[in-house]
N, C-alpha and C positions, 0 to 999 in steps of 0.2 A: 880462659874459662874459670882459671881457680881464684881470680879474682872477682869476681859476681857471689853474689850473695844466694840463696837456697831459692828465693822468690824470682829472681831474674833467670835461674837456670831452669826453673818450672816453666816459666813463661816462655822461653824460646825452645823447650823440650815438647811444650802443649803444640806449638806450631812446628812440627819436624825436625827439630836440630837434634840430630841424635847424639852430635857429640856433646851440648851440652847435657843430654840424659846419661853419658858415661861418667861427667863429672859428677854426677849427683849419686851415681853409683860407687864411684869413686871414695866420698864420702860417707857413705851409709855401708858400706858394702860388709864392713867387719860387725856391725851392730846386726844387722839382716845376718850375717852367719852365726853369730853367737848364740843368738837365739834360735835360730834351727838347730844347732849342734846340740846346746842344753835338750830340746825335745825329743832328738832321737838318739843321741850319743855315739855317733860315728862320723868321720869327716866326711865319708864319699856319699852319705845320704845328707848331711847336710850343705854340701856344696850342691847337691841337685835341688835341695828344697830353697835353698838362697836362689839358685838360678831362675826357679820357679817364682818366686816372690816378686823378683825385679821384674820379669815379663807381666805379670797382673799389675804392677806397679806402673808400668808403661802404659798397658791397655787402659787402666783405669785412672791416668792423669788427667784426663778431660773433666774428672768430677770433681777433683780436689779444687776447695773452696777457701782453703785458709781458714775455714773455721775452729781448726785445730791445727798445732804445728807439724810442719812435715814429718817429722819425726815420729810424732805421735802415729801419725796417718799409717805412715809404713809400716809402725810395729804392728797395727790395726790389720794389715793385709797381712803380712808376716804369721802372725797368729794365726790367721784363718788357713794361710798354707800348710803349717805346720798342724790343724786340728785335724783338718781335713787327710794327711796323711797317714795321721793317728789312729784314724776311724777306719781307715780302708783296710789299716793292718788288722783291726779287731783284735790286738794283743792286752791280754788284762793278765797279771799277776797278784798275789798275794802273798803275805808275809803275817809272821805272827806279831802282836801289837800286846804283848804282856808286859813290858816293861814302858817306862815314862823318861825321856832326856830333860833334867831337870834346870841347866845351863842355857836356857831361852836365850840368853843377851850376845851366844856366841854362834847363834845363828847364821848372822850378816857374815861372820869371820869364815866359819865353815864353807859360805858358800859363794866368797868372793876368792881373787887372786890377789897377790902380793907382788910386788916389784922385785923386792928383797932377795937378796941371793943368797939361798942356804947353804951351808956345808952339803958335804954329800950323802950322811946320813939322814939328814933332813929333809934332802930333796926325796929320798926312798920313800920317806915317809910320807911327805906332801905328795906324790903322784898314786900311791897307794890312797891317800884320804881321797883326793880327785875321782878316782875311781869309784870308791864307794860315795861320794857324793853323787857321783850320774847312775851309780847301780840306784839310788836312792831316789832319784829324781825319776827315773823309768818305771817304779814301783806305784808313785803318786798318779791319782786323775790327771786328765787333759786339764781341770781346770785348776787344779790346786798347783800343778807343774808350770805353768802360764803364768800365773800370779806371784810365784817366786821367782821365777825369771825376771819378770820386771822389776819387780820390788827390789828382792838381793842382791841380785846380778848385774841388772840394768839400770838399776836408781832411779827408776821411774818415780814422780811423787805420787801420792794419793789422786792429784787431781786429773794427773797422764792416764793413769791406770784407769779412771772411771771412763774417760775419754775412749781408749782403748777398748773397751769391755763395753760401753753402750749401757753402764749400771750407775747407781749412785755411789756416794763417797759411804755411806752405812753399806753398802752392800760389799765394796770393796774391803772394808775393816774387817766385817765378819770374817768374809772368804778367805783374806790373808791370815788372819786367827788362826782358822781350822788349816792352813794348808802347812803354817810352822809346826804346829801342833802335829800332823798327819808325817811332815817331815822328820821331827825330832824320834816321835814312836820309831819309826822305820829305821831310820840311821842308828838308835841305840841296838836295836835288831842285829843289825849289819855288825856293828861294833863289838857287841857282846861276842859275835860268832867269829873274830879275828882277833886278832892280838891286843892285849890290855892297855899297850903301851899309844898306838893312837890314840884310843878313848881318852888314855889319862893326858894329852896332850891337848886335846878337846877340850878338857874339862878347864886345865890351867890358861888357857887360851894362847898356846905357844903355836898354834899349827900355820898361822901365816906371817 
C-alpha cells in the first residue's frame, strides 16, 4: 500500500478497502492532528477531533471528485469539524487591544516550530512562548484562527486556502491581514503581562 499514490488509495478506499484508507490516515494523520490541536489547544480534545475528522472523511470519500487536491479536501473537512466543536462550546474570550505589535515579519516565526535544538534556557523560553502563542490563538475568532493555522503553520498557498474556505483570493488576503493584526495585538498584550525577555527575543527574531 505504501507504494501507491493517493489517487490509487482513494479509489480502493471507495471500493471498501479499509487497509487502503488506513494508509491514507497514516499519511495525513499528523497534519489533521496539528490543525485540531491548534484549534483546541490540548492533546486529548485534538485526538478526539482528529478521529472525528477521519470518520467524516471516510464517510464522505465517495463525494471526492478530485476538483481540488486531496490534502485541501481533508483540510476543509477538518476545519469544519473543529469549527463545529468550537460553536458547541460557545466560549468567548476578550482581551485589551491597547498596544500594537510592530514586527509583522516575525509572525511566521512565532507561529512555526524549528527543528534546531536549543540550549536548556532557550528551550524553556520557547516552551513559554509556545504556550503564549496557543493562548493567543484561543482568543481569536474561529475565522481568524483557521486562516492563520492554514497559512502560517500548515503553509497552505492562497489558492489552497481559497478552496478550503470556498472564497475568493481577495477574501483570503483581506481575512489573513485582519487575522495577523488581531494576533499581533493580542500577542503584544500577553507578552506585556509576562517577562520582557521573550518579547525582546521575538523582536530580535531569535525565538525559533
